[in-house]
BAFI-3210 file (N, C-alpha, C; in Angstrom, 3 decimals, decimal comma, padded with zeros to 6 digits):
// residues 187
n [1|2|3|4|5|6|7|8|9|10|11|12|13|14|15|16|17|18|19|20|21|22|23|24|25|26|27|28|29|30|31|32|33|34|35|36|37|38|39|40|41|42|43|44|45|46|47|48|49|50|51|52|53|54|55|56|57|58|59|60|61|62|63|64|65|66|67|68|69|70|71|72|73|74|75|76|77|78|79|80|81|82|83|84|85|86|87|88|89|90|91|92|93|94|95|96|97|98|99|100|101|102|103|104|105|106|107|108|109|110|111|112|113|114|115|116|117|118|119|120|121|122|123|124|125|126|127|128|129|130|131|132|133|134|135|136|137|138|139|140|141|142|143|144|145|146|147|148|149|150|151|152|153|154|155|156|157|158|159|160|161|162|163|164|165|166|167|168|169|170|171|172|173|174|175|176|177|178|179|180|181|182|183|184|185|186|187]
n.u [030,930|028,153|024,860|023,621|021,527|022,451|022,361|022,845|025,160|027,117|028,044|030,016|031,509|034,516|035,581|036,909|035,887|033,252|033,483|034,302|031,952|030,284|031,549|031,096|028,561|026,361|023,057|022,031|024,234|024,644|022,252|022,611|024,819|023,698|021,705|023,249|024,853|023,432|021,728|023,627|025,359|023,572|022,790|025,263|025,759|023,613|024,444|026,480|025,301|022,875|020,246|017,554|016,464|018,477|020,509|019,461|019,458|022,220|023,116|021,966|023,304|025,863|025,801|025,232|027,556|029,386|028,582|029,176|031,922|032,790|034,173|036,799|037,564|039,731|040,198|040,856|039,896|038,630|035,389|033,523|035,065|035,668|033,087|032,345|034,252|033,514|030,995|031,788|033,264|031,201|029,599|031,340|031,519|028,871|028,734|030,589|029,194|026,951|027,741|026,500|025,699|024,270|022,572|021,625|019,151|020,055|018,395|017,307|018,442|017,916|015,767|014,542|013,164|011,271|010,772|009,683|010,259|012,639|014,351|014,341|015,521|018,015|018,923|019,069|021,061|023,286|023,424|023,941|026,435|027,964|027,893|029,626|032,129|035,069|034,947|036,693|037,284|034,714|033,981|035,800|035,081|032,360|032,599|033,904|032,255|029,510|029,614|031,306|033,920|037,404|040,462|042,355|040,703|039,243|041,296|041,931|039,501|039,323|041,664|043,988|046,798|047,039|047,879|047,235|044,477|043,957|044,756|042,926|040,605|041,032|041,076|038,514|036,840|037,412|036,613|033,911|032,944|033,377|031,719|029,223|028,922|028,954|026,679|024,662|024,649|026,008|028,354]
n.v [086,982|085,625|085,202|082,070|079,145|076,215|073,308|070,245|071,099|071,757|069,304|068,736|070,979|072,371|072,383|074,735|076,708|076,620|077,429|080,042|081,084|080,839|082,582|084,919|085,377|084,330|083,375|081,013|079,328|079,061|077,815|075,424|074,382|073,802|072,013|069,937|069,069|069,085|066,888|064,670|065,760|066,123|063,432|062,409|063,934|063,044|060,453|060,992|062,322|061,065|062,021|063,240|065,860|067,457|066,893|068,087|070,787|071,187|070,724|072,869|074,940|074,336|075,069|077,768|078,705|078,019|079,708|082,197|081,948|081,826|084,004|083,650|081,221|079,228|079,210|076,756|074,832|071,773|071,284|069,450|068,215|070,465|071,272|068,986|069,159|071,491|070,614|068,485|069,813|071,329|069,245|068,143|070,289|070,380|067,863|068,160|070,035|068,606|066,102|063,795|060,617|057,787|055,104|051,817|049,467|046,101|044,069|045,287|044,829|042,205|041,485|039,520|039,603|039,233|041,089|044,547|045,292|043,991|045,322|047,835|047,258|046,461|048,873|050,375|048,922|049,413|052,188|052,284|050,969|052,774|054,970|054,174|054,606|056,663|060,172|061,039|058,636|057,845|059,911|059,573|056,969|057,278|059,219|057,743|055,430|056,333|058,821|058,245|059,083|059,139|058,010|060,049|062,285|062,314|062,834|065,443|066,655|066,351|067,346|065,838|063,587|061,287|058,765|058,795|058,886|056,407|054,712|055,477|054,542|051,760|051,250|052,177|050,375|047,990|048,651|049,256|046,774|045,189|046,479|046,244|043,470|042,753|044,149|042,938|040,425|038,331|037,144]
n.w [207,025|205,402|206,636|206,694|206,317|208,023|208,731|207,130|205,941|207,831|208,516|206,740|206,831|207,954|211,418|212,107|210,369|211,166|213,829|213,375|212,256|214,473|216,263|214,933|215,594|214,313|214,091|212,954|213,033|215,784|216,481|215,076|216,446|218,951|218,114|217,131|219,311|221,766|222,689|222,882|224,873|226,985|227,482|228,274|230,597|232,133|232,579|234,340|236,558|237,107|237,249|235,635|235,499|236,670|234,860|232,554|233,366|233,762|231,161|229,798|231,106|230,263|227,540|227,808|229,122|227,160|225,097|226,231|226,361|223,763|222,364|223,265|222,290|220,414|216,878|215,748|217,426|218,877|218,770|219,986|222,004|223,526|224,399|225,884|227,859|229,222|230,128|231,751|233,742|234,889|235,886|237,758|239,526|240,394|241,597|243,684|245,211|245,983|247,276|248,304|249,611|248,353|249,563|248,926|249,897|250,746|249,714|247,548|245,051|244,665|243,195|240,677|237,874|234,844|231,769|231,592|234,195|234,749|233,027|234,190|236,646|235,700|234,591|236,930|238,258|236,622|236,953|239,712|239,807|238,306|240,008|241,951|240,992|241,021|240,251|238,121|236,773|236,044|234,306|232,147|231,283|230,527|228,530|226,611|226,194|225,952|224,624|222,590|222,153|221,259|222,886|222,656|222,161|224,517|226,310|225,562|226,218|229,005|229,931|230,414|229,986|227,220|227,999|230,720|230,535|229,347|231,429|233,400|232,174|232,165|234,932|235,552|234,200|235,585|238,227|237,727|236,788|239,073|240,992|239,743|239,556|242,267|243,207|241,740|242,697|241,543|242,227]
ca.u [030,227|026,731|024,056|022,976|021,094|023,564|021,890|023,801|026,401|028,122|028,624|031,225|032,229|035,550|035,267|037,460|034,919|032,062|033,832|034,278|030,539|029,779|032,124|030,473|027,235|025,303|022,023|021,916|025,369|024,361|021,191|023,193|025,658|022,790|021,054|024,234|025,512|022,641|021,322|024,771|025,836|022,565|022,922|026,526|025,562|022,728|025,283|027,295|024,538|021,743|019,005|017,245|016,279|019,797|021,233|018,933|019,956|023,655|023,280|021,666|024,409|027,006|025,688|025,350|028,974|030,050|028,255|029,950|033,351|033,095|035,222|038,122|037,790|040,631|039,511|041,153|039,477|037,729|034,152|032,912|035,917|035,497|031,782|032,383|035,071|032,653|029,984|032,466|033,564|029,941|029,183|032,225|031,101|027,610|029,067|031,208|028,146|026,014|028,432|025,532|025,911|023,004|022,702|020,508|019,001|020,652|017,427|016,874|018,939|017,590|014,601|014,874|011,916|011,381|009,982|010,131|010,816|014,033|015,088|014,486|016,526|019,300|019,306|019,465|022,346|024,308|023,531|024,601|027,850|028,609|028,035|030,735|033,389|035,519|034,481|037,596|037,095|033,370|034,010|036,497|034,297|031,162|032,995|034,246|031,156|028,283|029,862|032,047|035,180|038,633|041,293|042,957|039,664|038,943|042,432|041,751|038,306|039,499|042,924|044,969|047,534|046,347|048,250|046,445|043,103|043,920|044,834|041,631|039,625|041,278|040,616|037,063|036,202|037,562|035,742|032,527|032,643|033,297|030,521|028,045|028,848|028,584|025,300|023,713|024,701|026,533|029,705]
ca.v [085,836|085,849|084,319|081,039|077,978|075,282|071,934|069,219|071,725|071,712|067,968|068,739|072,215|072,191|073,022|076,092|077,591|076,644|078,277|081,429|081,475|080,991|083,810|086,045|085,558|083,928|082,614|079,667|078,534|078,762|076,805|074,160|073,890|073,208|070,850|068,869|068,592|069,140|065,563|063,897|066,371|065,825|062,008|062,277|064,493|062,138|059,355|061,445|062,754|060,142|062,735|063,867|067,309|068,038|066,779|069,139|072,081|071,256|070,840|074,268|075,745|074,063|075,891|079,177|078,981|077,941|080,944|083,286|081,731|081,776|084,926|083,162|079,918|079,231|078,785|075,361|073,998|070,642|071,738|068,451|068,076|071,698|071,223|067,935|069,639|072,402|069,788|067,732|070,747|071,640|068,057|068,060|071,342|069,906|066,722|068,687|070,684|067,624|065,225|062,912|059,193|057,071|053,694|050,983|048,296|044,924|043,301|046,096|044,236|040,782|041,286|038,873|039,498|039,417|042,181|045,916|045,382|043,555|046,414|048,894|046,791|046,512|050,287|050,759|048,278|050,182|053,466|052,043|050,674|054,029|055,831|053,694|055,023|058,039|061,059|061,043|057,398|057,871|060,847|058,933|055,835|057,755|059,885|056,721|054,517|057,007|059,898|057,678|059,792|058,362|058,352|061,364|063,297|062,357|063,520|066,866|067,128|066,380|068,008|064,861|062,936|060,128|057,620|058,888|058,522|054,956|054,093|055,722|053,646|050,414|051,220|052,362|049,112|047,031|049,088|049,116|045,343|044,709|047,043|045,657|042,068|042,715|044,621|042,015|039,158|037,305|036,756]
ca.w [206,463|205,269|207,475|205,889|207,071|208,018|208,598|206,728|205,499|208,900|208,598|205,920|207,121|208,989|212,693|212,158|209,709|212,004|214,974|212,888|212,143|215,839|216,823|214,241|216,192|213,391|214,792|212,382|213,528|217,186|216,455|214,636|217,542|219,937|217,495|216,939|220,529|222,993|223,162|223,404|226,123|228,001|227,839|229,002|231,936|232,855|233,033|235,466|237,734|237,296|237,521|234,347|235,646|236,888|233,591|231,671|233,842|233,489|229,709|229,463|231,619|229,382|226,334|228,213|229,344|225,857|224,369|226,838|226,141|222,329|221,904|223,668|221,685|219,258|215,659|215,417|218,563|218,694|219,430|220,874|223,196|224,290|225,068|226,905|228,974|229,986|230,796|232,807|234,831|235,567|236,649|238,929|240,448|240,971|242,459|244,912|245,999|246,527|248,227|248,944|249,413|248,252|249,921|248,533|250,748|250,122|248,951|246,410|243,821|244,641|242,345|239,408|237,145|233,402|231,225|231,859|235,542|234,668|232,387|235,186|237,601|234,991|234,518|238,285|238,536|235,903|237,656|240,993|239,536|237,891|241,183|242,776|240,387|241,257|239,190|236,967|236,032|235,478|233,181|231,025|230,805|229,840|227,286|225,624|225,888|225,520|223,665|221,475|221,921|221,319|224,048|222,397|222,348|225,951|226,935|225,302|226,925|230,455|230,265|230,892|228,906|226,672|228,839|231,952|230,181|229,160|232,749|234,043|231,555|232,671|236,320|235,565|233,797|236,683|239,333|237,295|236,755|240,454|241,633|239,091|239,965|243,683|243,366|241,116|243,413|240,638|242,685]
c.u [028,744|025,966|023,294|022,469|022,175|023,117|022,998|025,126|027,480|028,713|029,912|032,059|033,283|035,174|035,770|036,513|033,661|032,295|033,796|032,840|029,926|030,268|031,513|029,051|026,095|024,327|021,913|023,045|025,147|023,281|021,716|024,081|024,792|022,139|022,006|024,690|024,631|022,292|022,509|025,310|024,867|022,651|024,189|026,373|024,623|023,521|026,141|026,472|023,324|020,469|018,683|017,091|017,625|020,606|020,765|019,471|021,445|023,934|023,010|022,803|025,667|026,961|025,725|026,816|029,747|029,804|029,064|031,439|033,744|034,180|036,637|038,489|038,691|039,895|039,734|040,748|038,564|036,462|033,586|033,747|035,753|034,173|031,752|033,228|034,256|031,632|030,599|032,763|032,301|029,454|030,051|031,824|029,802|027,881|029,684|030,165|027,252|026,635|027,456|025,881|024,550|023,251|021,440|020,374|019,513|019,653|016,908|017,261|018,603|016,406|015,061|013,567|012,191|010,556|010,547|010,754|012,300|014,894|015,333|015,552|017,905|019,816|019,775|020,819|023,489|024,520|024,259|026,097|028,593|028,837|029,208|032,091|033,781|035,156|035,381|037,423|035,735|033,329|034,638|035,665|033,072|031,499|033,342|033,016|029,936|028,524|030,663|033,360|036,357|039,424|041,929|041,940|039,287|040,047|042,308|040,580|038,528|040,820|043,957|045,741|046,735|046,652|047,441|044,992|042,991|043,953|043,512|040,565|039,791|040,743|039,095|036,348|036,265|036,623|034,271|032,115|032,479|032,021|029,253|027,840|028,399|027,114|024,284|023,714|025,257|027,921|029,837]
c.v [086,123|084,796|083,340|079,944|076,911|073,853|070,962|069,812|071,632|070,330|067,898|069,990|071,955|072,947|074,460|077,086|077,727|077,524|079,747|081,935|081,695|082,297|085,051|086,287|085,171|082,996|081,187|078,772|078,141|077,686|075,446|073,548|073,174|071,949|069,666|068,259|068,513|067,754|064,726|064,443|066,034|064,360|061,770|062,770|063,615|060,944|059,721|061,712|061,886|060,826|063,538|065,379|068,013|068,000|067,847|070,514|072,245|071,377|072,277|075,182|075,541|074,972|077,379|079,559|078,945|079,224|082,124|083,185|081,730|082,757|084,451|081,835|080,051|078,666|077,316|074,391|072,860|070,970|070,707|068,276|069,284|071,675|070,153|068,366|070,599|071,599|069,015|068,623|071,123|070,459|067,893|069,092|070,936|068,782|067,196|069,347|069,663|066,765|064,357|061,464|058,524|055,603|052,970|049,848|047,057|044,139|044,063|045,419|042,754|040,471|040,698|038,634|039,692|040,629|043,537|046,077|045,011|044,646|047,556|048,506|046,862|047,955|050,773|050,168|049,042|051,531|053,336|051,805|051,939|054,959|055,422|054,146|056,422|058,895|061,015|059,784|057,365|058,759|060,181|057,797|056,299|058,476|058,863|055,914|055,252|058,077|059,407|058,385|058,830|058,780|059,729|062,484|063,434|063,114|065,027|067,428|067,262|066,997|067,084|064,323|061,727|058,879|057,621|058,498|057,013|054,232|054,292|054,786|052,208|050,293|051,336|051,076|048,079|047,387|048,906|047,643|044,795|045,198|046,427|044,218|041,936|043,086|043,628|040,642|038,018|036,831|035,280]
c.w [206,424|206,055|206,582|206,798|206,960|207,803|208,260|206,275|206,556|209,077|207,787|206,143|208,185|210,265|212,739|211,492|210,557|213,228|214,555|212,758|213,527|216,450|216,182|214,745|215,278|214,105|214,272|212,885|214,981|217,288|216,046|215,714|218,576|219,361|217,404|218,266|221,772|223,522|223,640|224,732|227,255|228,437|228,659|230,440|232,770|233,387|234,228|236,715|238,043|237,754|236,270|234,445|235,839|235,605|232,612|232,069|233,544|231,989|229,261|229,913|230,774|228,161|226,644|228,418|228,036|225,067|224,905|226,510|224,664|221,884|222,236|223,020|220,459|218,045|215,330|216,531|218,123|219,481|220,399|222,139|224,104|225,060|226,162|228,100|229,853|230,782|231,967|234,004|235,599|236,407|237,892|239,978|241,153|241,976|243,772|245,806|246,679|247,615|249,012|248,648|249,415|248,560|249,498|249,539|250,006|249,281|247,728|245,094|243,699|243,737|241,011|238,658|235,662|232,993|231,602|233,246|235,533|234,033|233,365|236,206|236,964|234,912|235,885|238,671|237,869|236,589|238,977|240,784|239,113|239,079|242,064|242,234|240,846|240,047|237,956|236,119|235,345|234,235|231,964|230,426|230,014|228,540|226,210|225,208|225,329|224,480|222,465|221,162|221,998|222,556|223,870|222,613|223,817|226,677|226,750|226,107|228,423|230,887|230,871|229,697|228,427|227,505|230,137|231,692|230,021|230,502|233,501|233,487|232,042|234,092|236,406|235,201|234,922|237,825|238,974|237,333|238,170|241,142|241,054|239,546|241,417|243,876|242,803|241,781|242,588|241,056|242,811]
res [m|e|n|v|g|y|g|r|l|t|e|i|m|p|d|s|d|f|v|a|c|l|k|a|g|e|d|a|a|t|g|e|l|v|a|r|y|y|q|p|i|n|r|y|l|y|g|l|v|h|d|s|q|t|a|l|e|l|a|q|e|t|f|l|q|a|h|r|a|l|p|r|l|a|d|d|s|n|l|s|a|w|l|y|r|i|a|t|n|l|a|r|k|h|y|r|r|q|q|l|i|h|w|f|p|l|d|y|f|a|v|h|q|d|g|p|e|k|q|i|v|e|k|d|l|v|g|y|a|l|k|q|l|p|m|d|q|k|v|c|l|l|l|q|v|w|a|g|l|t|c|a|e|i|a|q|a|v|g|k|s|e|a|a|v|k|m|s|l|v|r|a|r|v|c|f|r|d|a|y|t|k|a|s|g|e|e]
***
């Protein structure tokens, strides 16, 4: 294949052709892969680890591992599911290494202010509620809500059945709602 600029062309190019260009080592294809998926992967990882620097490092590592694994990637692979699976595995590995428990003082969430302060508290509440979820549930919820993946795509990304993903999502929503409600004092 001849090296061409991709840009909007990859929006209509089938993933199998795009994978072939990536495997051929075309710089434009690699650049387009990063341009298309870096920000969504980084936001997803931030949702998992709640630290922007760690999310950036894990996103970079995701693309490094993806680049190394390209020769083994099947031509008919779903690129986004494949990248989210790599990112998820890296986040799990990071989570296992950290194994830190963050406790918030009870009065931390009692702040009821308007304006930017309220937005910050809201963001912290969401972060706190997400931290209360088991990793598998958190992964499924974030892939659906932030990455916009369907249950079938999530199942492919995490290596579970679609039924297992649906059950994880139900449990994640219940746990998230309970943790959020408890932390915000709205019980």
